[in-house]
C-alpha positions as CSV (number, residue, x, y, z in Angstrom):
1,X,-49.7,-12.0,65.9
2,X,-46.5,-13.4,64.6
3,X,-46.9,-11.4,61.4
4,X,-46.9,-8.3,63.0
5,X,-44.3,-9.3,65.8
6,X,-42.3,-10.4,62.7
7,X,-42.7,-7.0,61.1
8,X,-41.3,-4.3,62.7
9,X,-38.0,-6.9,63.4
10,X,-37.8,-7.2,59.2
11,X,-38.3,-3.1,58.6
12,X,-35.5,-2.3,61.0
13,X,-33.4,-4.9,59.7
14,X,-33.6,-3.5,56.4
15,X,-33.3,-0.2,57.8
16,X,-29.6,-1.5,59.1
17,X,-28.9,-3.0,56.1
18,X,-29.6,0.6,54.0
19,X,-27.4,2.6,56.5
20,X,-25.1,0.2,56.0
21,X,-25.2,0.3,52.4
22,X,-25.0,4.0,52.7
23,X,-21.9,3.9,55.2
24,X,-19.9,2.6,53.0
25,X,-21.1,4.2,49.5
26,X,-19.9,7.7,52.0
27,X,-16.3,6.4,52.6
28,X,-16.6,5.2,49.1
29,X,-16.6,8.6,48.0
30,X,-14.7,10.5,50.1
31,X,-11.6,8.1,49.5
32,X,-11.8,8.9,45.7
33,X,-15.1,10.7,44.6
34,X,-13.3,11.2,41.2
35,X,-13.0,7.4,41.2
36,X,-16.5,6.9,42.5
37,X,-17.8,9.5,40.1
38,X,-16.0,7.2,36.6
39,X,-17.7,4.4,38.6
40,X,-20.8,5.6,38.5
41,X,-21.2,7.4,35.5
42,X,-20.5,3.9,33.7
43,X,-23.3,2.5,35.6
44,X,-25.4,5.2,33.8
45,X,-24.9,3.8,30.1
46,X,-25.0,7.2,29.1
47,X,-21.4,7.1,28.1
48,X,-20.4,10.8,29.0
49,X,-17.4,11.5,30.7
50,X,-17.2,11.9,34.2
51,X,-15.8,15.3,34.3
52,X,-18.7,15.9,32.7
53,X,-21.0,15.2,35.9
54,X,-18.6,17.2,38.1
55,X,-18.8,20.0,35.7
56,X,-23.1,19.6,36.2
57,X,-22.9,19.1,40.0
58,X,-20.5,22.1,40.8
59,X,-22.6,24.1,38.5
60,X,-25.8,23.4,40.6
61,X,-24.4,23.7,44.1
62,X,-23.0,27.0,42.9
63,X,-25.9,28.5,41.4
64,X,-28.1,27.1,44.4
65,X,-25.5,28.2,47.6
66,X,-25.8,31.9,45.5
67,X,-29.4,31.3,45.2
68,X,-29.7,30.9,49.1
69,X,-27.1,33.5,50.0
70,X,-28.9,36.0,48.6
71,X,-32.0,35.4,50.2
72,X,-29.9,35.2,53.8
73,X,-28.7,38.4,52.9
74,X,-32.0,39.5,51.4
75,X,-32.9,38.9,55.6
76,X,-35.3,35.8,54.9
77,X,-33.2,33.8,57.1
78,X,-34.3,31.7,59.0
79,X,-36.6,30.5,56.7
80,X,-37.7,26.9,55.6
81,X,-38.0,27.7,52.1
82,X,-34.9,28.7,51.3
83,X,-33.3,26.0,53.5
84,X,-35.6,23.3,51.8
85,X,-34.8,24.5,48.0
86,X,-31.0,24.2,49.3
87,X,-31.3,20.8,50.0
88,X,-33.6,19.1,47.4
89,X,-30.7,20.8,44.7
90,X,-28.0,19.0,46.7
91,X,-29.9,15.8,46.9
92,X,-29.4,15.9,43.2
93,X,-25.4,15.6,43.4
94,X,-23.4,13.3,45.0
95,X,-25.9,11.5,47.4
96,X,-27.2,10.0,44.4
97,X,-23.4,8.6,43.4
98,X,-23.3,7.5,47.3
99,X,-26.8,5.7,47.3
100,X,-25.8,4.5,43.3
101,X,-29.1,5.9,42.2
102,X,-29.8,6.7,38.9
103,X,-30.9,9.8,37.5
104,X,-34.2,9.7,36.0
105,X,-35.6,12.5,34.4
106,X,-39.0,13.6,35.4
107,X,-37.7,13.0,39.1
108,X,-34.6,15.1,38.2
109,X,-36.8,18.0,37.2
110,X,-39.4,17.8,39.8
111,X,-36.8,17.6,42.4
112,X,-35.1,20.9,41.0
113,X,-38.1,22.7,39.7
114,X,-39.8,22.5,43.2
115,X,-36.6,23.6,44.5
116,X,-36.4,26.6,42.4
117,X,-40.5,27.5,43.3
118,X,-39.6,27.9,46.4
119,X,-36.8,30.3,45.9
120,X,-39.0,32.2,44.1
121,X,-41.5,32.2,46.6
122,X,-38.9,34.8,48.4
123,X,-38.2,36.8,45.7
124,X,-34.5,38.9,45.2
125,X,-33.6,41.5,42.6
126,X,-30.8,39.8,40.6
127,X,-32.7,36.6,41.3
128,X,-29.8,33.3,40.3
129,X,-32.8,30.7,41.1
130,X,-34.1,30.7,38.0
131,X,-30.2,29.7,36.8
132,X,-30.6,26.2,38.1
133,X,-33.9,25.4,35.8
134,X,-31.1,26.3,32.8
135,X,-28.7,23.7,33.9
136,X,-31.0,21.0,34.5
137,X,-32.9,21.7,31.1
138,X,-29.8,21.0,29.2
139,X,-28.8,17.7,31.2
140,X,-32.3,16.2,30.5
141,X,-32.0,16.9,27.2
142,X,-28.6,15.2,26.9
143,X,-29.9,11.8,29.1
144,X,-33.6,11.6,27.8
145,X,-35.7,11.0,24.8
146,X,-37.3,14.4,22.8
147,X,-40.1,14.2,24.0
148,X,-39.5,14.0,28.0
149,X,-36.9,17.1,27.5
150,X,-39.6,19.3,25.3
151,X,-42.3,18.2,28.1
152,X,-39.5,19.3,31.1
153,X,-38.3,22.5,28.9
154,X,-42.4,23.6,28.2
155,X,-43.2,22.7,31.8
156,X,-40.1,25.0,33.0
157,X,-41.0,27.8,31.0
158,X,-44.5,27.6,32.2
159,X,-43.0,28.0,36.1
160,X,-41.3,30.8,35.0
161,X,-43.9,33.0,33.6
162,X,-46.3,32.1,36.6
163,X,-43.9,33.4,39.0
164,X,-42.9,36.6,36.8
165,X,-46.9,36.7,36.6
166,X,-47.0,37.0,40.0
167,X,-43.5,38.3,41.3
168,X,-41.4,40.3,39.3
169,X,-37.9,38.7,38.3
170,X,-35.2,40.4,36.9
171,X,-34.6,39.4,33.6
172,X,-37.3,36.7,32.9
173,X,-36.8,37.0,28.6
174,X,-33.0,36.0,29.4
175,X,-33.7,33.2,31.5
176,X,-36.5,32.0,29.0
177,X,-34.4,31.9,26.3
178,X,-31.6,30.3,28.5
179,X,-34.1,27.2,28.9
180,X,-34.1,26.8,25.1
181,X,-30.1,27.7,24.8
182,X,-29.4,25.0,27.1
183,X,-32.3,22.1,25.9
184,X,-30.9,22.8,22.2
185,X,-27.1,21.9,23.8
186,X,-28.4,18.6,25.4
187,X,-30.0,17.6,22.4
188,X,-26.6,17.9,20.4
189,X,-25.1,16.1,23.0
190,X,-27.9,13.3,22.8
191,X,-27.9,13.2,19.2
192,X,-23.9,12.6,19.7
193,X,-24.5,10.0,22.1
194,X,-26.8,7.9,19.9
195,X,-24.5,8.4,16.8
196,X,-21.8,7.3,18.6
197,X,-23.9,3.4,19.4
198,X,-24.6,4.0,15.7
199,X,-21.4,4.1,14.7
200,X,-20.4,1.4,16.7
201,X,-22.8,-0.8,15.4
202,X,-21.3,0.4,11.6
203,X,-17.5,-1.0,13.5
204,X,-19.3,-4.3,14.0
205,X,-20.4,-4.5,10.7
206,X,-17.4,-4.2,8.8
207,X,-15.5,-5.7,11.3
208,X,-17.5,-8.8,10.6
209,X,-17.0,-8.2,7.0
210,X,-13.5,-7.9,6.8
211,X,-13.3,-10.6,9.4
212,X,-15.5,-12.6,6.4
213,X,-13.7,-11.2,3.5
214,X,-10.0,-11.9,5.3
215,X,-11.2,-15.4,5.7
216,X,-12.7,-15.3,1.8
217,X,-8.9,-14.5,1.4
218,X,-6.8,-17.3,3.4
219,X,-9.4,-19.8,1.6
220,X,-8.0,-18.3,-1.7
221,X,-4.5,-18.6,-0.4
222,X,-5.0,-22.2,0.5
223,X,-6.5,-23.4,-2.3
224,X,-4.1,-22.2,-5.1
225,X,-1.2,-23.5,-2.9
226,X,-3.0,-26.5,-2.3
227,X,-4.1,-27.2,-6.1
228,X,-0.4,-26.0,-7.5
229,X,1.4,-28.1,-5.3
230,X,-1.0,-31.5,-5.7
231,X,-1.2,-30.7,-9.4
232,X,2.8,-31.0,-9.7
233,X,3.1,-33.6,-6.8
234,X,1.1,-35.8,-9.0
235,X,2.7,-35.0,-12.0
236,X,6.0,-36.0,-10.7
237,X,4.6,-39.6,-9.2
238,X,2.9,-39.9,-12.5
239,X,6.6,-39.4,-14.0
240,X,8.2,-41.6,-11.2
241,X,5.8,-44.6,-12.1
242,X,6.1,-44.5,-15.8
243,X,10.1,-44.4,-15.3
244,X,10.0,-47.3,-12.8
245,X,7.3,-49.1,-14.9
246,X,8.5,-48.5,-18.7
247,X,12.0,-47.5,-18.7
248,X,13.2,-49.2,-15.5
249,X,14.9,-45.8,-14.9
250,X,15.7,-46.0,-11.0
251,X,17.3,-42.8,-11.5
252,X,14.3,-40.7,-13.1
253,X,12.0,-42.4,-11.0
254,X,13.9,-40.9,-7.9
255,X,14.5,-37.3,-9.4
256,X,10.8,-36.9,-10.2
257,X,10.0,-37.9,-6.4
258,X,13.2,-35.7,-5.0
259,X,11.1,-32.8,-6.9
260,X,7.5,-34.3,-5.6
261,X,9.1,-34.2,-2.0
262,X,10.8,-30.4,-2.3
263,X,7.5,-29.1,-3.9
264,X,4.9,-30.8,-1.3
265,X,7.5,-29.6,1.4
266,X,7.4,-26.2,0.3
267,X,3.5,-26.1,-0.1
268,X,3.5,-27.6,3.6
269,X,5.4,-24.2,4.8
270,X,2.9,-21.8,2.6
271,X,-0.1,-23.8,4.2
272,X,1.3,-22.8,7.7
273,X,2.3,-19.8,6.8
274,X,-1.0,-18.5,5.4
275,X,-3.0,-20.5,8.5
276,X,-1.4,-19.0,10.5
277,X,-2.6,-15.4,9.3
278,X,-5.6,-16.7,11.6
279,X,-4.0,-16.5,14.7
280,X,-0.8,-13.9,14.4
281,X,-1.4,-10.1,14.5
282,X,2.4,-9.5,12.9
283,X,2.9,-10.5,9.0
284,X,3.9,-13.2,7.0
285,X,7.5,-12.9,7.9
286,X,8.1,-14.6,3.7
287,X,7.2,-12.2,1.2
288,X,4.5,-13.1,-1.3
289,X,5.1,-14.3,-4.4
290,X,5.2,-11.6,-7.3
291,X,5.9,-11.2,-11.4
292,X,9.8,-12.6,-10.8
293,X,8.7,-15.8,-9.2
294,X,6.2,-16.3,-12.4
295,X,9.2,-18.3,-14.5
296,X,10.0,-20.6,-11.5
297,X,6.4,-21.7,-10.5
298,X,6.4,-22.5,-15.0
299,X,9.8,-23.8,-14.6
300,X,8.3,-26.6,-11.8
301,X,5.4,-27.4,-14.2
302,X,8.4,-28.5,-16.9
303,X,10.0,-30.5,-14.2
304,X,7.3,-32.1,-14.0
305,X,6.5,-33.1,-17.4
306,X,4.4,-30.7,-18.6
307,X,5.0,-28.6,-22.4
308,X,4.4,-25.3,-21.4
309,X,6.1,-22.0,-23.4
310,X,6.2,-19.2,-21.5
311,X,7.0,-15.4,-22.9
312,X,7.3,-12.7,-20.6
313,X,7.1,-8.8,-22.3
314,X,7.4,-5.0,-21.2
315,X,9.2,-3.8,-18.2
316,X,8.4,-5.5,-15.1
317,X,9.6,-2.6,-13.1
318,X,6.1,-1.4,-13.3
319,X,4.5,-4.2,-11.9
320,X,3.7,-3.3,-8.1
321,X,3.4,-5.9,-5.2
322,X,-0.6,-6.8,-5.5
323,X,-0.5,-7.0,-9.4
324,X,2.6,-9.5,-9.1
325,X,0.8,-11.6,-6.4
326,X,-2.2,-11.3,-8.4
327,X,-0.3,-12.4,-11.9
328,X,0.8,-15.3,-10.1
329,X,-1.9,-16.6,-8.5
330,X,-3.2,-16.1,-11.9
331,X,-0.8,-17.9,-13.6
332,X,-0.3,-20.9,-10.8
333,X,-4.8,-21.8,-10.8
334,X,-4.1,-21.9,-14.7
335,X,-1.9,-24.2,-14.7
336,X,-2.9,-25.8,-12.0
337,X,-5.9,-26.5,-13.8
338,X,-4.4,-28.2,-16.9
339,X,-2.7,-30.6,-15.2
340,X,-6.0,-31.4,-13.2
341,X,-8.4,-31.4,-16.2
342,X,-5.9,-31.9,-19.2
343,X,-2.8,-34.3,-18.4
344,X,-0.3,-34.4,-21.2
345,X,-1.6,-31.0,-22.8
346,X,0.6,-28.5,-24.4
347,X,0.3,-24.9,-22.4
348,X,1.4,-21.3,-23.7
349,X,1.7,-18.9,-21.4
350,X,1.8,-15.0,-22.2
351,X,2.4,-12.0,-20.2
352,X,2.3,-8.3,-21.9
353,X,3.3,-5.5,-19.5
354,X,1.5,-2.6,-21.5
355,X,1.3,1.1,-20.3
356,X,-2.1,1.3,-19.2
357,X,-2.8,-2.3,-18.4
358,X,-1.2,-6.1,-18.0
359,X,-2.5,-8.8,-19.9
360,X,-2.0,-12.3,-19.4
361,X,-3.3,-15.2,-21.5
362,X,-2.9,-19.5,-20.1
363,X,-3.7,-21.5,-23.8
364,X,-3.7,-25.1,-23.7
365,X,-5.1,-28.0,-25.8
366,X,-7.2,-30.8,-25.0
367,X,-6.1,-34.4,-25.2
368,X,-8.6,-36.5,-27.7
369,X,-11.5,-37.4,-26.2
370,X,-11.4,-34.4,-23.5
371,X,-14.9,-32.5,-22.4
372,X,-15.2,-29.5,-22.6
373,X,-16.8,-28.3,-19.2
374,X,-16.9,-24.8,-17.2
375,X,-15.6,-24.8,-14.1
376,X,-17.8,-25.5,-11.4
377,X,-15.1,-25.2,-8.3
378,X,-13.7,-21.9,-6.2
379,X,-10.6,-21.6,-8.7
380,X,-11.8,-19.2,-10.7
381,X,-14.4,-17.5,-8.8
382,X,-11.4,-16.7,-6.7
383,X,-9.5,-15.4,-9.3
384,X,-12.1,-13.1,-10.5
385,X,-12.8,-12.0,-7.0
386,X,-9.3,-11.3,-6.7
387,X,-8.8,-9.2,-10.2
388,X,-12.1,-7.4,-9.3
389,X,-10.4,-5.9,-6.2
390,X,-7.9,-4.5,-8.3
391,X,-10.7,-3.4,-11.0
392,X,-9.2,-6.6,-13.5
393,X,-11.0,-9.1,-15.6
394,X,-10.9,-12.6,-16.7
395,X,-12.6,-15.1,-19.1
396,X,-12.2,-18.5,-18.9
397,X,-14.0,-20.2,-22.2
398,X,-12.7,-22.7,-24.9
399,X,-11.3,-22.0,-28.2
400,X,-11.0,-24.1,-31.5
401,X,-7.8,-25.4,-30.1
402,X,-8.6,-26.1,-26.0
403,X,-9.0,-23.4,-23.3
404,X,-8.1,-20.3,-23.0
405,X,-7.7,-18.0,-19.6
406,X,-7.2,-14.2,-20.7
407,X,-6.9,-11.6,-17.6
408,X,-6.6,-7.6,-17.9
409,X,-5.4,-5.7,-15.5
410,X,-5.0,-2.3,-15.1
411,X,-1.9,-0.7,-13.5
412,X,-2.0,1.2,-10.7
413,X,-2.8,4.6,-12.9
414,X,-6.1,3.2,-13.9
415,X,-7.4,1.7,-11.1
416,X,-11.4,3.4,-10.1
417,X,-10.4,4.7,-6.9
418,X,-7.1,6.8,-8.8
419,X,-8.0,7.5,-11.7
420,X,-11.2,9.6,-10.2
421,X,-8.4,11.3,-7.5
422,X,-6.9,11.9,-10.9
423,X,-9.6,13.7,-12.8
424,X,-10.5,15.7,-9.9
425,X,-7.1,16.7,-8.9
426,X,-6.7,17.5,-13.0
427,X,-9.6,19.8,-12.8
428,X,-8.6,21.6,-9.8
429,X,-5.3,22.9,-11.0
430,X,-7.0,23.6,-14.9
431,X,-9.3,25.9,-12.7
432,X,-6.3,27.1,-10.7
433,X,-4.3,28.1,-14.1
434,X,-7.8,28.8,-15.6
435,X,-8.5,31.7,-13.0
436,X,-6.2,34.2,-13.3
437,X,-6.6,34.2,-17.3
438,X,-10.1,34.9,-16.5
439,X,-8.9,37.4,-14.4
440,X,-6.7,38.8,-17.1
């Protein structure tokens, strides 16, 4: 007894709540219909512009109203068929937005096909009612799966053929072709939407790959800076300790410690600048080191006590900023490895700038008793990755006298992508030049 008495009250409460929501949606739509269309389209998740939904509803309303007016003019009014058909078409427009009802292809097709059937039960000359099927066929093909849109299109075609056999429909063939072309247009839009989703996924993958590569680049920069600064700092500290222990030369020790302090501060500034790239969108304010800074780099190692024979030949103006940075980092890493793994060794640095490539060679001797072992750290691999991005190569191997690092980087014109572009351009120019001669 309690259940039966409570059920009508619950139903009444739900009905009142539904009416409140409908009234709120109606007021929201009346205040700003464009914004409500935009909100509804975004909620559907089809990624079509709101203007497209507005255009489709306007076309449906225009065609349905025209078909209704044709039947009024033909003397069918008052008729329940025409009024019911008009209401069924109108339900598929703004009422769905007011009620927050997402479009369901099968239901949408069922309502509109029913409306067209009601219209066609009262035939008129040059009937506009079949145009409703054309509009809905394109809309369903744009939002539904291919199998669903094909099934709907076939059902619409069958409906036209049925009423065409029962009653005469002017332009039946053109209406049937219109359904086919509308389906094809909707499929194009649907494929475009799917490719848009795929492109977004690809962009996410590329963004993640770019982030990983940027982290690797920053890791290489930090590694190069730390390895260089610590190697020279330790050399200066070692020189200061020797000066105090052996010669008791306080001035020499102070000079060595001052150089170590200067390089340590410079390294800290470089590390802050490099790590700062992780949180800032703007580029570094301080320029990256290049070809012209290699001499100062070698001087730092010489002042720290390393014996280095440095020589550079060729036109430095031909070296771009990217190539100069790569040469600087390779020299920096190579000399830091010498200071770390072969203390007291003599080193030789040669840079030869040719017309087509740049050769860098760093050779060092090995102290007595030193073991020749291939590097397992990230220094050698980082140098190889840096040069590979520029189309260059790097070898690091023992020699008869010690150890050798040899790098070769093609100039800008010899990078693989640029060389291919030059080849294509040269071929095109030759084709253009030879074409008039063939005509002669």
